[in-house]
Every structure is written in C-alpha cells, then in structure tokens.
C-alpha positions as CSV (number, residue, x, y, z in Angstrom):
1,M,1.7,20.2,-25.1
2,E,2.9,16.7,-25.9
3,P,0.7,13.8,-24.8
4,P,1.8,11.6,-21.9
5,A,4.7,9.2,-22.5
6,S,3.9,5.6,-23.4
7,S,5.0,2.7,-21.3
8,S,8.2,2.3,-23.3
9,D,9.3,5.9,-22.5
10,T,11.6,6.8,-19.7
11,T,10.3,7.8,-16.3
12,G,11.0,11.4,-16.9
13,T,13.3,11.5,-13.8
14,G,16.4,12.3,-15.8
15,A,19.2,9.9,-16.5
16,R,18.7,6.9,-14.3
17,S,21.3,4.4,-13.3
18,P,20.9,0.9,-14.8
19,R,19.2,-1.8,-12.7
20,G,21.7,-2.8,-10.0
21,A,23.5,0.5,-9.7
22,T,23.7,2.1,-6.3
23,R,23.1,5.6,-5.1
24,A,26.1,7.8,-4.7
25,G,26.5,9.5,-1.4
26,A,24.2,7.2,0.7
27,R,23.3,8.8,4.0
28,S,24.7,7.6,7.3
29,P,22.2,6.5,10.1
30,G,22.8,9.9,11.8
31,E,22.0,11.8,8.6
32,S,18.9,9.7,8.1
33,A,17.6,10.5,11.6
34,R,18.1,14.2,11.1
35,S,16.4,14.0,7.8
36,G,13.4,12.2,9.3
37,A,13.1,14.8,12.0
38,R,13.1,17.6,9.5
39,S,10.6,16.0,7.0
40,S,7.3,17.2,8.6
41,V,8.6,20.7,9.1
42,I,9.8,20.9,5.5
43,D,6.5,19.6,4.2
44,S,4.7,22.4,6.1
45,I,7.0,25.1,4.8
46,R,6.7,23.8,1.2
47,G,3.0,23.7,1.6
48,C,2.6,27.4,2.6
49,G,2.4,28.5,-1.0
50,L,5.0,31.2,-0.7
51,K,7.5,29.8,-3.1
52,G,7.7,30.6,-6.8
53,M,6.1,33.2,-9.1
54,K,2.5,34.2,-9.0
55,I,0.2,32.1,-11.1
56,D,-2.5,34.0,-13.1
57,K,-5.9,32.5,-12.4
58,E,-7.4,33.3,-15.8
59,E,-4.3,32.1,-17.7
60,L,-4.5,28.8,-15.7
61,R,-8.2,28.3,-16.6
62,M,-7.4,28.8,-20.3
63,R,-4.8,26.1,-20.2
64,L,-6.9,23.6,-18.2
65,M,-10.6,24.1,-19.1
66,M,-12.2,22.0,-21.8
67,P,-14.6,23.5,-24.4
68,K,-18.2,23.7,-23.1
69,Y,-19.6,21.1,-25.5
70,L,-17.1,18.5,-24.4
71,R,-17.8,19.1,-20.8
72,I,-21.5,18.7,-21.3
73,A,-21.1,15.7,-23.5
74,M,-18.9,13.9,-20.8
75,R,-21.3,15.0,-18.0
76,N,-24.3,13.5,-19.8
77,S,-22.5,10.3,-20.8
78,I,-21.6,9.7,-17.1
79,R,-25.1,10.7,-15.9
80,F,-26.9,8.4,-18.3
81,Q,-24.1,5.8,-18.2
82,D,-23.9,5.7,-22.0
83,P,-20.9,7.0,-23.9
84,N,-23.1,7.5,-26.9
85,S,-25.1,10.1,-25.0
86,G,-22.3,12.6,-25.7
87,L,-22.8,12.1,-29.5
88,E,-26.3,13.6,-29.3
89,K,-24.8,16.7,-27.8
90,G,-22.1,17.0,-30.4
91,Q,-24.1,19.7,-32.2
92,L,-23.5,22.0,-29.3
93,S,-20.1,22.7,-30.8
94,V,-21.8,24.2,-33.8
95,A,-24.1,26.3,-31.7
96,E,-21.4,27.4,-29.4
97,T,-19.1,28.6,-32.3
98,A,-21.8,30.2,-34.4
99,G,-20.4,33.4,-35.9
100,E,-16.9,32.5,-34.9
101,A,-14.0,32.2,-37.4
102,E,-12.5,29.0,-35.8
103,P,-14.0,25.9,-34.2
104,P,-13.2,25.1,-30.6
105,Q,-9.6,24.3,-29.8
106,P,-8.4,21.7,-27.3
107,P,-6.9,23.2,-24.1
108,E,-3.1,22.9,-23.6
109,C,-3.6,20.5,-20.7
110,P,-7.2,19.5,-19.9
111,I,-7.4,18.3,-16.2
112,V,-10.2,16.5,-14.3
113,V,-10.1,16.3,-10.5
114,F,-11.5,13.5,-8.3
115,I,-12.1,14.7,-4.8
116,N,-13.0,12.8,-1.7
117,S,-14.9,15.6,0.0
118,K,-15.0,13.7,3.3
119,S,-11.2,13.6,3.5
120,G,-9.0,16.3,5.0
121,G,-11.5,17.3,7.7
122,R,-13.3,20.6,6.9
123,H,-11.0,21.2,3.9
124,G,-12.7,18.7,1.6
125,H,-15.8,20.7,0.9
126,E,-14.0,24.0,0.8
127,L,-11.4,22.6,-1.6
128,K,-14.2,21.4,-3.9
129,L,-15.6,25.0,-4.1
130,R,-12.1,26.4,-4.7
131,L,-11.7,23.9,-7.6
132,H,-14.9,25.1,-9.2
133,Q,-13.4,28.6,-9.3
134,L,-10.2,27.4,-11.0
135,I,-11.6,25.0,-13.6
136,A,-15.0,24.2,-14.9
137,E,-17.5,22.6,-12.4
138,E,-18.0,19.7,-14.9
139,Q,-14.3,18.8,-14.6
140,V,-14.5,18.2,-10.8
141,F,-15.9,14.9,-9.7
142,D,-17.0,14.2,-6.1
143,L,-16.4,10.5,-5.5
144,K,-19.6,10.2,-3.6
145,D,-21.4,11.1,-6.9
146,V,-19.1,9.9,-9.7
147,K,-17.0,6.8,-9.3
148,P,-13.6,6.5,-11.2
149,H,-14.7,3.5,-13.3
150,E,-17.7,5.5,-14.5
151,F,-15.4,8.3,-15.7
152,V,-13.2,5.7,-17.4
153,Q,-16.1,3.8,-19.1
154,Y,-18.4,6.7,-19.9
155,G,-16.5,10.0,-19.7
156,L,-13.4,8.9,-21.6
157,G,-15.5,6.7,-23.7
158,C,-17.5,9.7,-24.8
159,L,-14.4,11.5,-25.9
160,E,-13.3,8.5,-27.8
161,K,-16.6,8.2,-29.5
162,L,-16.5,11.8,-30.6
163,A,-13.0,11.4,-31.8
164,S,-14.1,8.5,-34.0
165,T,-16.5,10.8,-35.7
166,G,-13.7,13.1,-36.8
167,D,-13.9,15.6,-33.9
168,K,-10.2,16.7,-33.7
169,C,-10.8,18.8,-30.6
170,A,-12.2,15.7,-28.7
171,E,-9.3,13.6,-30.1
172,E,-6.6,16.0,-28.8
173,T,-8.4,16.5,-25.5
174,R,-8.4,12.7,-24.9
175,K,-4.7,12.5,-25.7
176,R,-3.7,15.4,-23.4
177,I,-6.0,14.8,-20.5
178,R,-4.5,14.5,-17.0
179,V,-6.1,13.5,-13.7
180,M,-5.7,15.0,-10.2
181,V,-6.8,13.1,-7.1
182,A,-7.6,15.0,-3.9
183,G,-7.6,12.4,-1.2
184,G,-5.5,9.9,0.7
185,D,-3.5,6.9,-0.5
186,G,-6.6,4.7,-0.6
187,T,-8.4,7.2,-2.9
188,V,-5.4,7.5,-5.2
189,G,-5.1,3.7,-5.4
190,W,-8.8,3.4,-6.3
191,V,-8.4,5.9,-9.2
192,L,-5.2,4.3,-10.4
193,G,-6.8,0.9,-10.4
194,C,-9.7,2.1,-12.6
195,L,-7.4,3.9,-15.0
196,G,-5.3,0.8,-15.2
197,E,-8.3,-0.9,-16.9
198,L,-7.5,1.2,-20.0
199,N,-4.3,-0.9,-20.5
200,S,-6.2,-4.2,-20.7
201,Q,-8.8,-2.7,-23.0
202,G,-6.1,-1.3,-25.3
203,R,-7.4,2.3,-24.9
204,D,-4.2,4.4,-25.0
205,P,-3.0,6.7,-23.6
206,V,-3.6,6.2,-19.9
207,P,-3.9,9.6,-18.3
208,P,-1.2,10.4,-15.8
209,V,-2.2,11.1,-12.2
210,G,-1.2,13.9,-9.7
211,I,-2.1,14.2,-6.1
212,I,-3.5,16.8,-3.6
213,P,-2.8,15.0,-0.3
214,L,-5.8,14.9,2.1
215,G,-5.2,11.6,3.9
216,T,-3.2,10.7,7.0
217,G,-0.1,9.0,5.7
218,N,0.0,10.2,2.1
219,D,3.0,8.0,1.2
220,L,2.1,7.9,-2.5
221,S,1.9,11.7,-2.5
222,R,5.3,12.0,-0.7
223,S,6.9,9.5,-3.1
224,F,6.0,11.7,-6.2
225,G,6.8,15.1,-4.7
226,W,3.3,16.3,-3.8
227,G,4.0,16.6,-0.1
228,G,2.8,14.8,3.0
229,S,0.0,17.1,4.3
230,F,-2.6,19.5,3.3
231,P,-0.9,23.0,3.3
232,F,-1.8,25.9,5.5
233,A,-2.1,28.4,2.7
234,W,-4.3,25.9,0.8
235,K,-6.1,28.3,-1.6
236,S,-2.9,29.4,-3.3
237,A,-1.5,25.8,-2.9
238,V,-4.4,24.3,-4.9
239,K,-3.7,26.8,-7.8
240,R,-0.1,25.9,-7.7
241,A,-0.8,22.2,-7.6
242,L,-3.0,22.4,-10.8
243,D,-0.2,24.4,-12.5
244,K,2.3,21.7,-11.6
245,A,-0.1,19.0,-12.8
246,S,-0.3,20.6,-16.2
247,N,3.4,20.6,-16.9
248,G,5.0,18.1,-14.4
249,R,7.3,15.4,-15.6
250,I,5.9,11.9,-16.0
251,G,7.0,8.9,-13.8
252,R,6.1,5.3,-13.5
253,L,4.8,3.2,-10.6
254,D,4.7,-0.6,-10.2
255,S,1.4,-2.1,-8.9
256,W,1.2,-5.6,-7.4
257,D,-1.5,-8.2,-7.8
258,L,-2.3,-10.1,-4.6
259,T,-4.1,-13.5,-4.7
260,M,-5.2,-15.2,-1.5
261,S,-6.4,-18.8,-1.2
262,M,-7.9,-20.0,2.1
263,P,-9.8,-23.1,3.2
264,F,-13.5,-22.8,2.3
265,G,-15.8,-22.0,5.2
266,E,-13.5,-19.6,7.1
267,K,-15.1,-16.2,7.6
268,I,-13.3,-13.0,7.0
269,E,-14.2,-9.3,6.5
270,P,-11.9,-8.4,3.6
271,P,-10.9,-4.8,3.0
272,Y,-12.5,-2.9,0.1
273,S,-9.4,-3.5,-2.1
274,L,-9.7,-7.3,-1.8
275,K,-12.5,-8.9,-3.8
276,P,-13.8,-12.5,-4.0
277,T,-12.9,-14.3,-7.2
278,E,-13.5,-17.6,-8.9
279,D,-10.1,-17.6,-10.6
280,C,-7.5,-18.5,-8.0
281,C,-4.6,-20.3,-9.8
282,L,-1.4,-20.3,-7.7
283,D,1.9,-20.6,-9.6
284,E,2.3,-24.3,-10.4
285,G,6.0,-23.9,-10.5
286,L,6.1,-24.2,-6.8
287,E,4.8,-27.5,-5.4
288,I,2.6,-27.3,-2.3
289,E,3.5,-29.6,0.6
290,G,0.8,-31.4,2.4
291,Q,-2.8,-31.8,1.5
292,R,-5.0,-29.0,0.0
293,P,-8.7,-28.6,1.0
294,E,-11.3,-29.8,-1.4
295,K,-12.7,-26.3,-1.7
296,A,-11.0,-22.9,-1.3
297,S,-12.2,-19.3,-1.0
298,C,-10.2,-17.0,-3.2
299,F,-9.7,-13.2,-3.1
300,R,-7.8,-10.8,-5.4
301,G,-6.7,-7.2,-5.1
302,V,-4.0,-4.7,-6.1
303,F,-1.7,-2.7,-3.9
304,Y,0.7,0.1,-4.7
305,N,2.5,0.7,-1.4
306,Y,2.8,-2.3,0.8
307,Y,1.4,-5.6,2.2
308,S,2.2,-6.6,5.8
309,I,1.6,-9.3,8.3
310,G,1.8,-9.3,12.0
311,M,1.8,-6.9,14.9
312,D,1.8,-3.7,12.8
313,A,-1.4,-5.0,11.0
314,Q,-2.9,-6.0,14.4
315,V,-2.4,-2.4,15.7
316,A,-3.9,-1.0,12.5
317,Y,-6.9,-3.3,12.8
318,G,-7.6,-2.2,16.3
319,F,-7.1,1.4,15.5
320,H,-9.6,1.2,12.6
321,H,-12.2,-0.5,14.7
322,L,-11.7,2.1,17.5
323,R,-12.1,4.9,15.0
324,N,-15.3,3.4,13.5
325,E,-16.8,2.9,17.0
326,K,-15.8,6.4,18.2
327,P,-15.4,8.6,15.2
328,Y,-15.4,11.8,17.4
329,L,-11.8,10.8,18.5
330,A,-10.4,11.1,15.0
331,Q,-11.0,14.6,13.5
332,G,-8.0,14.9,11.3
333,P,-4.5,13.6,10.4
334,I,-2.8,14.9,13.6
335,A,-5.5,13.4,15.9
336,N,-5.3,10.1,14.0
337,K,-1.6,9.8,14.5
338,L,-1.8,10.6,18.2
339,I,-4.5,7.9,18.7
340,Y,-2.6,5.4,16.6
341,S,0.6,6.0,18.6
342,G,-1.3,5.5,21.9
343,Y,-3.1,2.4,20.6
344,T,0.3,0.9,19.7
345,C,1.3,0.9,23.3
346,T,-1.8,-1.1,24.4
347,Q,-1.3,-4.0,22.0
348,G,1.6,-5.8,23.7
349,W,4.1,-5.0,21.1
350,F,6.1,-3.1,23.7
351,F,5.4,-4.5,27.1
352,T,4.1,-8.1,26.9
353,P,6.8,-10.8,26.7
354,C,6.6,-12.9,23.6
355,T,6.5,-16.1,25.7
356,S,3.4,-15.1,27.6
357,Q,0.9,-15.5,24.7
358,P,1.3,-17.8,21.7
359,S,-0.3,-15.0,19.5
360,L,2.6,-12.7,20.3
361,R,5.4,-15.0,19.2
362,G,7.5,-14.6,16.1
363,L,6.0,-15.1,12.7
364,K,8.3,-18.0,12.0
365,N,5.9,-20.2,13.8
366,I,3.1,-19.8,11.3
367,L,4.9,-18.6,8.1
368,R,7.0,-19.8,5.2
369,I,8.2,-17.5,2.5
370,H,9.2,-18.3,-1.1
371,I,10.4,-15.6,-3.5
372,K,11.4,-15.2,-7.1
373,K,14.4,-12.9,-7.7
374,I,14.6,-10.5,-10.6
375,N,15.0,-12.2,-14.0
376,C,14.7,-15.7,-12.3
377,S,11.9,-18.2,-12.9
378,E,12.7,-20.5,-10.0
379,W,11.2,-20.1,-6.5
380,E,13.6,-19.9,-3.6
381,Q,12.7,-20.4,0.1
382,I,14.0,-17.8,2.5
383,R,14.4,-18.0,6.2
384,V,12.0,-16.1,8.5
385,P,14.1,-14.5,11.2
386,S,13.0,-15.8,14.6
387,S,12.9,-12.3,16.2
388,V,10.6,-10.8,13.6
389,R,7.0,-10.1,14.6
390,A,5.9,-8.1,11.6
391,I,6.9,-8.5,7.9
392,V,6.3,-5.9,5.3
393,A,6.6,-6.2,1.5
394,L,7.2,-2.5,0.4
395,N,7.0,-1.0,-3.1
396,L,7.5,2.7,-2.3
397,Q,10.4,4.4,-0.4
398,N,7.8,6.0,1.9
399,Y,6.0,4.0,4.6
400,A,4.0,5.0,7.7
401,S,3.8,8.7,6.9
402,G,7.1,9.3,5.1
403,R,9.5,6.9,6.9
404,N,12.1,5.0,5.0
405,P,12.5,1.7,6.9
406,W,14.5,0.0,4.2
407,G,17.0,2.9,4.5
408,N,19.5,4.4,2.1
409,L,22.0,1.6,2.1
410,K,25.7,1.9,1.3
411,P,27.0,0.5,-2.0
412,E,29.2,-2.0,-0.1
413,Y,26.2,-3.4,1.8
414,L,24.0,-3.7,-1.3
415,E,26.7,-5.6,-3.1
416,K,27.3,-7.9,-0.1
417,R,23.6,-8.8,0.3
418,G,22.9,-9.0,-3.5
419,F,20.5,-6.1,-3.2
420,V,20.0,-3.1,-5.5
421,E,18.9,0.4,-4.9
422,A,15.1,0.6,-4.3
423,H,12.8,2.5,-6.7
424,P,9.0,2.4,-7.1
425,D,9.2,1.3,-10.7
426,D,12.0,-1.3,-10.5
427,G,9.8,-4.5,-10.6
428,L,10.9,-5.4,-7.0
429,L,9.4,-5.4,-3.6
430,E,11.6,-4.9,-0.5
431,I,10.8,-7.4,2.2
432,F,11.8,-6.3,5.8
433,G,10.9,-7.3,9.3
434,L,10.1,-5.4,12.5
435,K,10.9,-7.0,15.9
436,Q,9.3,-5.7,19.1
437,G,7.8,-2.2,19.4
438,W,11.1,-0.7,20.6
439,H,12.8,-1.8,17.4
440,A,10.0,-0.6,15.3
441,S,10.1,2.8,17.0
442,F,13.8,3.3,16.3
443,V,13.2,2.2,12.7
444,M,10.3,4.8,12.3
445,V,12.6,7.7,13.5
446,E,15.2,6.4,11.1
447,L,17.9,5.8,13.7
448,I,18.3,2.3,12.4
449,S,17.1,0.3,9.4
450,A,14.6,-2.5,9.6
451,K,15.6,-6.1,9.4
452,H,16.4,-6.7,5.8
453,I,15.1,-10.0,4.5
454,A,15.0,-10.0,0.7
455,Q,14.2,-8.2,-2.6
456,A,11.7,-10.1,-4.7
457,A,10.0,-10.0,-8.1
458,A,7.3,-12.4,-6.8
459,I,6.4,-13.7,-3.3
460,R,4.4,-16.5,-1.9
461,F,3.5,-16.5,1.8
462,E,2.2,-19.8,3.3
463,F,0.4,-19.6,6.7
464,R,-0.5,-22.6,8.9
465,G,-2.3,-22.1,12.2
466,G,-1.1,-24.4,14.9
467,E,-1.4,-22.5,18.2
468,W,-2.4,-19.4,16.3
469,E,-6.1,-19.0,15.5
470,N,-5.8,-15.7,13.6
471,A,-3.2,-13.6,11.9
472,F,-3.5,-9.9,11.1
473,M,-2.8,-8.5,7.6
474,Q,-3.1,-5.2,5.8
475,M,-2.8,-3.9,2.3
476,D,-2.1,-0.2,1.7
477,G,-3.5,0.7,5.1
478,E,-6.6,-1.5,4.9
479,P,-6.3,-4.2,7.7
480,W,-8.2,-7.4,8.3
481,R,-8.1,-10.4,10.6
482,Q,-7.3,-13.6,8.8
483,P,-8.4,-16.9,10.4
484,L,-5.8,-19.7,10.3
485,S,-6.5,-23.5,10.0
486,K,-4.5,-26.2,11.8
487,D,-5.1,-28.6,8.9
488,F,-4.7,-26.6,5.7
489,S,-2.5,-23.7,4.7
490,T,-3.6,-20.2,3.6
491,F,-1.6,-18.8,0.7
492,V,-0.9,-15.2,-0.3
493,E,0.8,-14.9,-3.7
494,I,2.1,-11.5,-5.0
495,K,3.1,-10.8,-8.6
496,R,3.7,-7.5,-10.4
497,V,0.9,-6.2,-12.7
498,P,2.3,-6.1,-16.3
499,F,1.3,-2.5,-16.8
500,Q,2.7,0.4,-14.7
501,S,0.7,3.3,-13.5
502,V,1.5,6.7,-15.0
503,M,2.2,9.4,-12.4
504,I,2.9,13.1,-12.5
505,H,5.8,14.4,-10.3
506,G,4.9,17.4,-8.2
507,D,8.5,18.4,-7.2
C-alpha cells in the first residue's frame, strides 16, 4: 500500500472544481429540509453493518497488525517515555524470526486506535475489548492511560529511531501507519492537534486519521463520511470501519489558530483547548482604536469546526454546567440532545424580549468585526447585523449534529454576494448569524439558511463591555464565560494554521 499523500497532493476526493467554482444542482430550501429530516434515519441504516461483503477477521488482522517486536518496542518507549527504549528491544526481531527464512515484513496498513472509553455510554469499554480481538492489544490506546502527544513523541519516535538503524520493517511501518480515533469531536481534535506537531518538527509523513463516532454531535465524523452516531450492529461495524480505514481515500482539513487578548486581571475558566501563552502578538496590519491596557492576559488554541459568540454559546455553557452538576441526567447522545433542547427554551432566546435585558440585545452593541478575504492582505471592517444574537465562524459543512446552516447556495447567489462554495479545506471560514431562537430553529431543520455575513481567510473580533458585563463564547463545543471591560477591548484573532490535517474518508 502506498504511504499517505503529502501536503502537496490532491485531497483524494476526485476532480475538484477550482476555487470559486459553484456546485451544480444546488438544493432548494424544500429539498434541504427533506434531506435534514432524513439524515438521522440514514445514519442509523448505514450503521447497521448490513451493507457490503463479509470481511474476514483473520485477513483483516494480517493487514493491520504490526510485527510483535515493533509493538513491544513502541509500548516500552511510551511506558518509559523514551524513544530509545525501543532500541534495546530491537533484538526481539532476531529471536522472533529464529529459524525462519525471511525477516518480519511490514503490514499492508498498520493501524493504531485511540479510544475514549468513557465516551459512547456503555459502548466505550465493550468497543475496547472488541478492538483487542481485531488488532493487537498494543495497538489500542485508552486515552486515560496513553495521551496522543506521548504516542507522537515516544511511539512514533521509537519507529523513527529503529528506522535510522537500518530496520526496513520499522521504516515502512512508520510510513504506512494510520490512526483511528474512537470518540467525539473533542477527542478527534485532541489527536489531530498532537499529530500536527509532526509538521512543525519536520517528521513526515503525518498519519491520516479516521473516526469511530462516540460523541454527541460528531460533526467531524459526518463531514468525512464516518457517520453521525454509534451503530446498532456495532461489532460488525467496528470491523468494517477498520477495513475502511485501511484503504479509504485521503482528504485534507483546515485548522484554525485562535489568539485571545484580554485586559490583565479578568478571571476566566478557559476550555481545555485554550491555553495561556506569553506570545500574544496581534496582527499589526490593523490599528487598534483607543487605549490598550498596560498588561494583557493571552490565550491560544486551535479549532477545526467552529468558534461562536452569543446566545448559542450561552446555552451551551449552561448545559455543560447542568450536566456536570447532575451527570445522571445525561446518559448518552439522545439524552444529551433532549436536555440541550429543553435548556435552550429556558435561556430567553425564545420568550424574553430583547429590550427587557441588556444582556439579551444584539451583538452589534459589543462587537466589531474585521476580516481578510482570500488572497488579500488588507483588513476590511464588516457590519454586524442589528438582529443577530449569535455569530458563528464555521469551517465544516456540518454543525450542531449534522446541520448545514450556511446552506447549499445557488450559483447566482454566490456570485452576487462574492462567495464561493464552502469546503473544509478551502482556507476560508463561513461567518453567519442567528437571530432569536425561532430563527435558529428554522435554520437547524434547514427550512432556511442562517444570516450570511462573510467568508474570511482571517478574522478579528473586538469586544467592548458597556452595559454588558460578560459574553459567552465556545470553540468546538467547549463553552466559557468571557468577562468584558468597559475601558479596554478584548480581541479574538483567528488565522489558518499553515499545515492541514490529513483525514481518511469513510464513505
């Protein structure tokens, strides 16, 4: 099997239209609504594991399982957190092949699996045991025991060390290795972020990633054809997923670097994906109006799906706190969605007039937006619609459990607005707005599209408090409450990461 494509290769999705081309046969709003209503049913049918030819278990193991000496070497390197630990075990290859005519051969497509055993309700633990039956136990990593960065630094480092000593089996295994992630979008993003470090370290190739969806929304999984839910016939589905991962076509995914600068002294509880940093240089090509504080607190993180501000983030923040306080209420994806929908109705998005509380008025009162368009170095300010109470910068075509709020827009409309067809690897974010809850509800069932604002290659959001004391934000489903100052602005700047993530298509 050929090693994964390099960053200069095509996405593997077939002949793609050039940037700026539109999709033929764009759906009407009625067709979009019918498609949205069918999506969950189709996901369930596809997940039943009844489609396609029978996959032989032993043949699959032969294609995926690494030689024993490599598995042990990687395990020891990760356990002792030293890639050189595997070199001491290299002589196992000699003992293992004593009396054999040929040395160990690399598998056709070696696969390692990261599993969040706490995801997917009761299925997480059972899935782990099933994976042990299909591939070697040493190739399955429970995230509570082995973190993705440990695998990158020590596991892959061990293969690279062995390859540098002339071990051809280790060299080919390193080139061919692929990764599966069993978890939700947050887990997948965690693994992608750690694998992305290989780019900055010059350690090619970066293993491509496939997904076994165990989360609630699973929008990354949907976007690359792995489905939106954990299948009913999950034992056969896991075997089929590993088979797809071994020969699936390769795609690309943009990731986005988010930098936030806020006045020093403000207290926040940032999400896991947002880390404090000393380096917080905003783009100097855009002058900042007004005074800046003497000291600032800075945070940086990466997202793959979306960043949002406003009522949707406020609802997500309340839901997460409710789930943490009363975990017995959320026992799986369906329960989570029911609670989330009910919680939305209590937050004033539907029933509280905007004029009754300053905190529920439109975002234009606290927000200014500047963007850079594709192939343009100049910042441009864009108007914040007065009716908008939530703004989303979206990378994928799936949002909020498979919805497409940007819509499949007609060629005439795209040309009129200066937009292009959206793709997850096009270097652009789609910025749209949601009004009151009724508008958001119609958008989520795809009866209408969201309020289209812009497409951007870079974005700067500037927040100033006034009557608002807090704003709510979220990044790939991780929400937080952001305090706002009346005297100094808080800035959020988003730019594309230079290297794309490598994904395996499951369709």
